[in-house]
mmCIF file as gemmi writes it, N, C-alpha and C atoms, coordinates in Angstrom:
data_model
loop_
_atom_site.group_PDB
_atom_site.id
_atom_site.type_symbol
_atom_site.label_atom_id
_atom_site.label_alt_id
_atom_site.label_comp_id
_atom_site.label_asym_id
_atom_site.label_entity_id
_atom_site.label_seq_id
_atom_site.pdbx_PDB_ins_code
_atom_site.Cartn_x
_atom_site.Cartn_y
_atom_site.Cartn_z
_atom_site.occupancy
_atom_site.B_iso_or_equiv
_atom_site.pdbx_formal_charge
_atom_site.auth_seq_id
_atom_site.auth_asym_id
_atom_site.pdbx_PDB_model_num
ATOM 1 N N . UNK Axp A 1 ? 115.788 124.877 80.851 1 0 ? 1 A 1
ATOM 2 C CA . UNK Axp A 1 ? 116.075 124.86 82.275 1 0 ? 1 A 1
ATOM 3 C C . UNK Axp A 1 ? 115.864 126.089 82.429 1 0 ? 1 A 1
ATOM 4 N N . UNK Axp A 2 ? 115.265 126.435 83.499 1 0 ? 2 A 1
ATOM 5 C CA . UNK Axp A 2 ? 114.509 128.105 84.054 1 0 ? 2 A 1
ATOM 6 C C . UNK Axp A 2 ? 115.708 129.272 84.402 1 0 ? 2 A 1
ATOM 7 N N . UNK Axp A 3 ? 115.713 129.975 84.674 1 0 ? 3 A 1
ATOM 8 C CA . UNK Axp A 3 ? 116.626 131.234 85.006 1 0 ? 3 A 1
ATOM 9 C C . UNK Axp A 3 ? 116.413 131.205 86.534 1 0 ? 3 A 1
ATOM 10 N N . UNK Axp A 4 ? 117.039 131.575 87.211 1 0 ? 4 A 1
ATOM 11 C CA . UNK Axp A 4 ? 116.976 131.755 89.002 1 0 ? 4 A 1
ATOM 12 C C . UNK Axp A 4 ? 115.629 132.748 89.151 1 0 ? 4 A 1
ATOM 13 N N . UNK Axp A 5 ? 115.782 133.786 88.097 1 0 ? 5 A 1
ATOM 14 C CA . UNK Axp A 5 ? 114.205 134.555 88.719 1 0 ? 5 A 1
ATOM 15 C C . UNK Axp A 5 ? 113.29 134.077 88.058 1 0 ? 5 A 1
ATOM 16 N N . UNK Axp A 6 ? 113.183 132.994 87.679 1 0 ? 6 A 1
ATOM 17 C CA . UNK Axp A 6 ? 112.173 132.238 87.517 1 0 ? 6 A 1
ATOM 18 C C . UNK Axp A 6 ? 111.471 131.295 88.559 1 0 ? 6 A 1
ATOM 19 N N . UNK Axp A 7 ? 112.866 130.363 88.632 1 0 ? 7 A 1
ATOM 20 C CA . UNK Axp A 7 ? 112.429 129.558 89.994 1 0 ? 7 A 1
ATOM 21 C C . UNK Axp A 7 ? 111.922 130.279 90.878 1 0 ? 7 A 1
ATOM 22 N N . UNK Axp A 8 ? 112.747 131.89 91.178 1 0 ? 8 A 1
ATOM 23 C CA . UNK Axp A 8 ? 112.413 132.343 92.67 1 0 ? 8 A 1
ATOM 24 C C . UNK Axp A 8 ? 110.979 132.467 92.526 1 0 ? 8 A 1
ATOM 25 N N . UNK Axp A 9 ? 110.583 133.459 91.204 1 0 ? 9 A 1
ATOM 26 C CA . UNK Axp A 9 ? 109.114 133.803 91.456 1 0 ? 9 A 1
ATOM 27 C C . UNK Axp A 9 ? 108.33 132.52 91.495 1 0 ? 9 A 1
ATOM 28 N N . UNK Axp A 10 ? 108.28 131.219 91.124 1 0 ? 10 A 1
ATOM 29 C CA . UNK Axp A 10 ? 107.65 130.141 91.568 1 0 ? 10 A 1
ATOM 30 C C . UNK Axp A 10 ? 107.617 129.623 92.779 1 0 ? 10 A 1
ATOM 31 N N . UNK Axp A 11 ? 109.01 129.707 93.285 1 0 ? 11 A 1
ATOM 32 C CA . UNK Axp A 11 ? 109.007 129.858 94.782 1 0 ? 11 A 1
ATOM 33 C C . UNK Axp A 11 ? 108.092 130.721 95.557 1 0 ? 11 A 1
ATOM 34 N N . UNK Axp A 12 ? 108.174 131.696 95.287 1 0 ? 12 A 1
ATOM 35 C CA . UNK Axp A 12 ? 107.207 132.795 95.982 1 0 ? 12 A 1
ATOM 36 C C . UNK Axp A 12 ? 105.847 132.349 95.762 1 0 ? 12 A 1
ATOM 37 N N . UNK Axp A 13 ? 105.245 132.078 94.603 1 0 ? 13 A 1
ATOM 38 C CA . UNK Axp A 13 ? 104.155 131.631 94.373 1 0 ? 13 A 1
ATOM 39 C C . UNK Axp A 13 ? 103.735 130.395 95.257 1 0 ? 13 A 1
ATOM 40 N N . UNK Axp A 14 ? 104.267 129.504 95.386 1 0 ? 14 A 1
ATOM 41 C CA . UNK Axp A 14 ? 104.277 128.502 96.117 1 0 ? 14 A 1
ATOM 42 C C . UNK Axp A 14 ? 103.707 128.79 97.411 1 0 ? 14 A 1
ATOM 43 N N . UNK Axp A 15 ? 105.02 129.431 97.894 1 0 ? 15 A 1
ATOM 44 C CA . UNK Axp A 15 ? 104.613 129.787 99.5 1 0 ? 15 A 1
ATOM 45 C C . UNK Axp A 15 ? 103.558 130.496 99.588 1 0 ? 15 A 1
ATOM 46 N N . UNK Axp A 16 ? 103.167 131.559 98.704 1 0 ? 16 A 1
ATOM 47 C CA . UNK Axp A 16 ? 101.965 132.242 99.018 1 0 ? 16 A 1
ATOM 48 C C . UNK Axp A 16 ? 100.98 131.293 99.224 1 0 ? 16 A 1
ATOM 49 N N . UNK Axp A 17 ? 100.662 130.553 98.342 1 0 ? 17 A 1
ATOM 50 C CA . UNK Axp A 17 ? 99.702 129.729 97.968 1 0 ? 17 A 1
ATOM 51 C C . UNK Axp A 17 ? 99.43 128.787 99.438 1 0 ? 17 A 1
ATOM 52 N N . UNK Axp A 18 ? 100.753 128.49 99.944 1 0 ? 18 A 1
ATOM 53 C CA . UNK Axp A 18 ? 100.691 127.974 101.185 1 0 ? 18 A 1
ATOM 54 C C . UNK Axp A 18 ? 100.305 128.599 102.127 1 0 ? 18 A 1
ATOM 55 N N . UNK Axp A 19 ? 100.899 129.528 102.131 1 0 ? 19 A 1
ATOM 56 C CA . UNK Axp A 19 ? 100.159 130.623 103.353 1 0 ? 19 A 1
ATOM 57 C C . UNK Axp A 19 ? 98.448 130.73 103.225 1 0 ? 19 A 1
ATOM 58 N N . UNK Axp A 20 ? 98.204 130.937 102.366 1 0 ? 20 A 1
ATOM 59 C CA . UNK Axp A 20 ? 96.521 131.489 102.267 1 0 ? 20 A 1
ATOM 60 C C . UNK Axp A 20 ? 95.909 130.075 102.664 1 0 ? 20 A 1
ATOM 61 N N . UNK Axp A 21 ? 96.321 129.171 102.16 1 0 ? 21 A 1
ATOM 62 C CA . UNK Axp A 21 ? 95.805 127.882 102.821 1 0 ? 21 A 1
ATOM 63 C C . UNK Axp A 21 ? 95.666 127.564 104.034 1 0 ? 21 A 1
ATOM 64 N N . UNK Axp A 22 ? 96.912 127.879 104.715 1 0 ? 22 A 1
ATOM 65 C CA . UNK Axp A 22 ? 96.891 127.509 105.927 1 0 ? 22 A 1
ATOM 66 C C . UNK Axp A 22 ? 96.006 128.876 106.939 1 0 ? 22 A 1
ATOM 67 N N . UNK Axp A 23 ? 95.755 130.042 106.253 1 0 ? 23 A 1
ATOM 68 C CA . UNK Axp A 23 ? 94.737 131.314 106.993 1 0 ? 23 A 1
ATOM 69 C C . UNK Axp A 23 ? 93.61 130.684 106.886 1 0 ? 23 A 1
ATOM 70 N N . UNK Axp A 24 ? 93.043 130.124 105.47 1 0 ? 24 A 1
ATOM 71 C CA . UNK Axp A 24 ? 91.942 129.973 105.212 1 0 ? 24 A 1
ATOM 72 C C . UNK Axp A 24 ? 91.208 128.672 106.184 1 0 ? 24 A 1
ATOM 73 N N . UNK Axp A 25 ? 92.239 127.836 106.469 1 0 ? 25 A 1
ATOM 74 C CA . UNK Axp A 25 ? 92.11 126.446 107.73 1 0 ? 25 A 1
ATOM 75 C C . UNK Axp A 25 ? 92.189 127.089 108.883 1 0 ? 25 A 1
ATOM 76 N N . UNK Axp A 26 ? 93.07 128.133 109.474 1 0 ? 26 A 1
ATOM 77 C CA . UNK Axp A 26 ? 92.572 128.727 110.436 1 0 ? 26 A 1
ATOM 78 C C . UNK Axp A 26 ? 91.537 129.537 110.742 1 0 ? 26 A 1
ATOM 79 N N . UNK Axp A 27 ? 90.642 130.012 109.665 1 0 ? 27 A 1
ATOM 80 C CA . UNK Axp A 27 ? 89.661 130.798 109.644 1 0 ? 27 A 1
ATOM 81 C C . UNK Axp A 27 ? 88.193 129.414 110.096 1 0 ? 27 A 1
ATOM 82 N N . UNK Axp A 28 ? 89.042 128.302 109.433 1 0 ? 28 A 1
ATOM 83 C CA . UNK Axp A 28 ? 87.643 127.445 109.54 1 0 ? 28 A 1
ATOM 84 C C . UNK Axp A 28 ? 87.574 126.775 110.849 1 0 ? 28 A 1
ATOM 85 N N . UNK Axp A 29 ? 89.27 126.412 111.32 1 0 ? 29 A 1
ATOM 86 C CA . UNK Axp A 29 ? 88.76 125.873 112.51 1 0 ? 29 A 1
ATOM 87 C C . UNK Axp A 29 ? 88.498 127.058 113.72 1 0 ? 29 A 1
ATOM 88 N N . UNK Axp A 30 ? 88.744 128.137 113.673 1 0 ? 30 A 1
ATOM 89 C CA . UNK Axp A 30 ? 88.204 129.6 114.758 1 0 ? 30 A 1
ATOM 90 C C . UNK Axp A 30 ? 86.355 129.232 114.573 1 0 ? 30 A 1
ATOM 91 N N . UNK Axp A 31 ? 85.785 129.035 113.118 1 0 ? 31 A 1
ATOM 92 C CA . UNK Axp A 31 ? 84.474 129.06 113.18 1 0 ? 31 A 1
ATOM 93 C C . UNK Axp A 31 ? 84.028 127.636 114.052 1 0 ? 31 A 1
ATOM 94 N N . UNK Axp A 32 ? 84.971 126.557 114.205 1 0 ? 32 A 1
ATOM 95 C CA . UNK Axp A 32 ? 83.997 125.418 114.84 1 0 ? 32 A 1
ATOM 96 C C . UNK Axp A 32 ? 84.384 125.979 115.95 1 0 ? 32 A 1
ATOM 97 N N . UNK Axp A 33 ? 85.639 126.271 116.713 1 0 ? 33 A 1
ATOM 98 C CA . UNK Axp A 33 ? 85.775 126.714 118.13 1 0 ? 33 A 1
ATOM 99 C C . UNK Axp A 33 ? 84.373 127.728 118.545 1 0 ? 33 A 1
ATOM 100 N N . UNK Axp A 34 ? 84.309 128.523 117.487 1 0 ? 34 A 1
ATOM 101 C CA . UNK Axp A 34 ? 83.195 129.71 118.101 1 0 ? 34 A 1
ATOM 102 C C . UNK Axp A 34 ? 81.873 129.106 117.864 1 0 ? 34 A 1
ATOM 103 N N . UNK Axp A 35 ? 81.502 128.049 117.603 1 0 ? 35 A 1
ATOM 104 C CA . UNK Axp A 35 ? 80.082 127.822 117.278 1 0 ? 35 A 1
ATOM 105 C C . UNK Axp A 35 ? 79.909 126.841 118.529 1 0 ? 35 A 1
ATOM 106 N N . UNK Axp A 36 ? 80.992 126.566 119.528 1 0 ? 36 A 1
ATOM 107 C CA . UNK Axp A 36 ? 80.594 125.771 121.023 1 0 ? 36 A 1
ATOM 108 C C . UNK Axp A 36 ? 81.822 126.596 121.501 1 0 ? 36 A 1
ATOM 109 N N . UNK Axp A 37 ? 81.808 127.648 122.16 1 0 ? 37 A 1
ATOM 110 C CA . UNK Axp A 37 ? 82.506 128.349 122.725 1 0 ? 37 A 1
ATOM 111 C C . UNK Axp A 37 ? 82.834 127.692 124.374 1 0 ? 37 A 1
ATOM 112 N N . UNK Axp A 38 ? 81.761 126.906 124.844 1 0 ? 38 A 1
ATOM 113 C CA . UNK Axp A 38 ? 82.148 126.218 126.152 1 0 ? 38 A 1
ATOM 114 C C . UNK Axp A 38 ? 82.536 125.022 126.367 1 0 ? 38 A 1
ATOM 115 N N . UNK Axp A 39 ? 82.717 124.416 124.87 1 0 ? 39 A 1
ATOM 116 C CA . UNK Axp A 39 ? 83.39 123.029 124.88 1 0 ? 39 A 1
ATOM 117 C C . UNK Axp A 39 ? 84.791 122.668 124.332 1 0 ? 39 A 1
ATOM 118 N N . UNK Axp A 40 ? 85.316 121.497 125.13 1 0 ? 40 A 1
ATOM 119 C CA . UNK Axp A 40 ? 86.878 121.42 124.2 1 0 ? 40 A 1
ATOM 120 C C . UNK Axp A 40 ? 86.918 120.131 123.183 1 0 ? 40 A 1
ATOM 121 N N . UNK Axp A 41 ? 87.591 121.153 122.269 1 0 ? 41 A 1
ATOM 122 C CA . UNK Axp A 41 ? 87.545 120.273 120.987 1 0 ? 41 A 1
ATOM 123 C C . UNK Axp A 41 ? 89.085 119.765 121.214 1 0 ? 41 A 1
ATOM 124 N N . UNK Axp A 42 ? 88.981 118.508 120.319 1 0 ? 42 A 1
ATOM 125 C CA . UNK Axp A 42 ? 90.316 118.188 120.269 1 0 ? 42 A 1
ATOM 126 C C . UNK Axp A 42 ? 90.722 118.31 118.733 1 0 ? 42 A 1
ATOM 127 N N . UNK Axp A 43 ? 91.978 118.229 118.275 1 0 ? 43 A 1
ATOM 128 C CA . UNK Axp A 43 ? 92.3 118.296 116.774 1 0 ? 43 A 1
ATOM 129 C C . UNK Axp A 43 ? 91.826 117.364 115.976 1 0 ? 43 A 1
ATOM 130 N N . UNK Axp A 44 ? 91.609 116.227 116.458 1 0 ? 44 A 1
ATOM 131 C CA . UNK Axp A 44 ? 91.313 115.312 115.594 1 0 ? 44 A 1
ATOM 132 C C . UNK Axp A 44 ? 89.678 115.579 115.883 1 0 ? 44 A 1
ATOM 133 N N . UNK Axp A 45 ? 89.072 116.051 116.714 1 0 ? 45 A 1
ATOM 134 C CA . UNK Axp A 45 ? 87.264 116.208 116.332 1 0 ? 45 A 1
ATOM 135 C C . UNK Axp A 45 ? 87.304 117.443 115.391 1 0 ? 45 A 1
ATOM 136 N N . UNK Axp A 46 ? 88.131 118.151 115.581 1 0 ? 46 A 1
ATOM 137 C CA . UNK Axp A 46 ? 88.148 119.28 114.238 1 0 ? 46 A 1
ATOM 138 C C . UNK Axp A 46 ? 88.103 119.037 113.015 1 0 ? 46 A 1
ATOM 139 N N . UNK Axp A 47 ? 89.268 118.209 113.302 1 0 ? 47 A 1
ATOM 140 C CA . UNK Axp A 47 ? 89.801 117.629 111.697 1 0 ? 47 A 1
ATOM 141 C C . UNK Axp A 47 ? 88.481 117.188 110.979 1 0 ? 47 A 1
ATOM 142 N N . UNK Axp A 48 ? 88.001 115.932 111.914 1 0 ? 48 A 1
ATOM 143 C CA . UNK Axp A 48 ? 87.103 115.223 111.184 1 0 ? 48 A 1
ATOM 144 C C . UNK Axp A 48 ? 85.833 116.013 110.88 1 0 ? 48 A 1
ATOM 145 N N . UNK Axp A 49 ? 85.741 117.137 111.616 1 0 ? 49 A 1
ATOM 146 C CA . UNK Axp A 49 ? 84.635 118.126 111.154 1 0 ? 49 A 1
ATOM 147 C C . UNK Axp A 49 ? 84.701 118.7 109.855 1 0 ? 49 A 1
ATOM 148 N N . UNK Axp A 50 ? 85.674 118.884 109.442 1 0 ? 50 A 1
ATOM 149 C CA . UNK Axp A 50 ? 86.313 119.847 108.453 1 0 ? 50 A 1
ATOM 150 C C . UNK Axp A 50 ? 86.701 119.1 107.507 1 0 ? 50 A 1
ATOM 151 N N . UNK Axp A 51 ? 86.746 117.849 107.588 1 0 ? 51 A 1
ATOM 152 C CA . UNK Axp A 51 ? 87.417 116.783 106.517 1 0 ? 51 A 1
ATOM 153 C C . UNK Axp A 51 ? 88.728 117.349 106.035 1 0 ? 51 A 1
ATOM 154 N N . UNK Axp A 52 ? 89.874 117.418 107.109 1 0 ? 52 A 1
ATOM 155 C CA . UNK Axp A 52 ? 90.951 117.796 107.175 1 0 ? 52 A 1
ATOM 156 C C . UNK Axp A 52 ? 92.156 116.68 107.935 1 0 ? 52 A 1
ATOM 157 N N . UNK Axp A 53 ? 93.205 117.068 107.874 1 0 ? 53 A 1
ATOM 158 C CA . UNK Axp A 53 ? 94.155 116.31 108.172 1 0 ? 53 A 1
ATOM 159 C C . UNK Axp A 53 ? 94.487 116.532 109.595 1 0 ? 53 A 1
ATOM 160 N N . UNK Axp A 54 ? 94.521 115.754 111.035 1 0 ? 54 A 1
ATOM 161 C CA . UNK Axp A 54 ? 94.51 116.428 112.153 1 0 ? 54 A 1
ATOM 162 C C . UNK Axp A 54 ? 95.797 116.948 112.587 1 0 ? 54 A 1
ATOM 163 N N . UNK Axp A 55 ? 96.929 116.746 111.845 1 0 ? 55 A 1
ATOM 164 C CA . UNK Axp A 55 ? 98.372 117.091 111.653 1 0 ? 55 A 1
ATOM 165 C C . UNK Axp A 55 ? 98.114 118.588 110.875 1 0 ? 55 A 1
ATOM 166 N N . UNK Axp A 56 ? 97.362 119.102 110.001 1 0 ? 56 A 1
ATOM 167 C CA . UNK Axp A 56 ? 97.346 120.099 109.378 1 0 ? 56 A 1
ATOM 168 C C . UNK Axp A 56 ? 96.729 121.144 110.481 1 0 ? 56 A 1
ATOM 169 N N . UNK Axp A 57 ? 95.557 120.144 111.392 1 0 ? 57 A 1
ATOM 170 C CA . UNK Axp A 57 ? 94.925 121.508 112.496 1 0 ? 57 A 1
ATOM 171 C C . UNK Axp A 57 ? 96.045 121.885 113.283 1 0 ? 57 A 1
ATOM 172 N N . UNK Axp A 58 ? 96.834 120.737 113.629 1 0 ? 58 A 1
ATOM 173 C CA . UNK Axp A 58 ? 97.637 121.515 114.613 1 0 ? 58 A 1
ATOM 174 C C . UNK Axp A 58 ? 98.957 121.971 114.186 1 0 ? 58 A 1
ATOM 175 N N . UNK Axp A 59 ? 99.125 122.13 113.15 1 0 ? 59 A 1
ATOM 176 C CA . UNK Axp A 59 ? 99.807 122.921 112.232 1 0 ? 59 A 1
ATOM 177 C C . UNK Axp A 59 ? 99.253 124.504 112.698 1 0 ? 59 A 1
ATOM 178 N N . UNK Axp A 60 ? 98.117 124.521 111.794 1 0 ? 60 A 1
ATOM 179 C CA . UNK Axp A 60 ? 97.559 125.863 111.733 1 0 ? 60 A 1
ATOM 180 C C . UNK Axp A 60 ? 97.04 126.395 113.484 1 0 ? 60 A 1
ATOM 181 N N . UNK Axp A 61 ? 97.066 125.661 114.492 1 0 ? 61 A 1
ATOM 182 C CA . UNK Axp A 61 ? 97.047 126.018 115.726 1 0 ? 61 A 1
ATOM 183 C C . UNK Axp A 61 ? 98.169 126.671 115.989 1 0 ? 61 A 1
ATOM 184 N N . UNK Axp A 62 ? 99.47 125.95 115.931 1 0 ? 62 A 1
ATOM 185 C CA . UNK Axp A 62 ? 100.71 126.596 116.157 1 0 ? 62 A 1
ATOM 186 C C . UNK Axp A 62 ? 101.39 127.853 115.285 1 0 ? 62 A 1
ATOM 187 N N . UNK Axp A 63 ? 100.721 127.885 113.85 1 0 ? 63 A 1
ATOM 188 C CA . UNK Axp A 63 ? 101.011 129.244 113.248 1 0 ? 63 A 1
ATOM 189 C C . UNK Axp A 63 ? 100.221 130.347 114.274 1 0 ? 63 A 1
ATOM 190 N N . UNK Axp A 64 ? 98.744 129.815 114.979 1 0 ? 64 A 1
ATOM 191 C CA . UNK Axp A 64 ? 98.192 131.213 115.162 1 0 ? 64 A 1
ATOM 192 C C . UNK Axp A 64 ? 98.696 131.23 116.431 1 0 ? 64 A 1
ATOM 193 N N . UNK Axp A 65 ? 99.232 130.639 117.221 1 0 ? 65 A 1
ATOM 194 C CA . UNK Axp A 65 ? 99.866 130.51 118.472 1 0 ? 65 A 1
ATOM 195 C C . UNK Axp A 65 ? 101.303 131.579 118.462 1 0 ? 65 A 1
ATOM 196 N N . UNK Axp A 66 ? 102.199 131.406 117.317 1 0 ? 66 A 1
ATOM 197 C CA . UNK Axp A 66 ? 103.216 131.84 117.726 1 0 ? 66 A 1
ATOM 198 C C . UNK Axp A 66 ? 102.758 133.359 116.821 1 0 ? 66 A 1
ATOM 199 N N . UNK Axp A 67 ? 102.265 133.682 115.992 1 0 ? 67 A 1
ATOM 200 C CA . UNK Axp A 67 ? 101.597 135.176 115.656 1 0 ? 67 A 1
ATOM 201 C C . UNK Axp A 67 ? 100.841 135.619 116.474 1 0 ? 67 A 1
ATOM 202 N N . UNK Axp A 68 ? 100.286 134.941 117.795 1 0 ? 68 A 1
ATOM 203 C CA . UNK Axp A 68 ? 99.534 135.818 118.684 1 0 ? 68 A 1
ATOM 204 C C . UNK Axp A 68 ? 97.913 136.124 118.019 1 0 ? 68 A 1
C-alpha cells in the first residue's frame, strides 16, 4: 500500500501531464485558427482537422477563455 506522500506525488504528476496535454492542444487549436484568420471554425471542424474529440477542443477553448 502506498503512503500518502507517494499518492500525492502520483496525483501531481497526473495533473501536470493533463495540463501539459491541454496546453499542447490549445496551441494546435490556435495554429488552426491562425491559418485562416477570417474564417469561422466550429469545434467539430477543428477537432476533425486535429483528429481530436470536439469535447476536448471545447474544453481547451474554455480554459483559454477563463485564463484570458
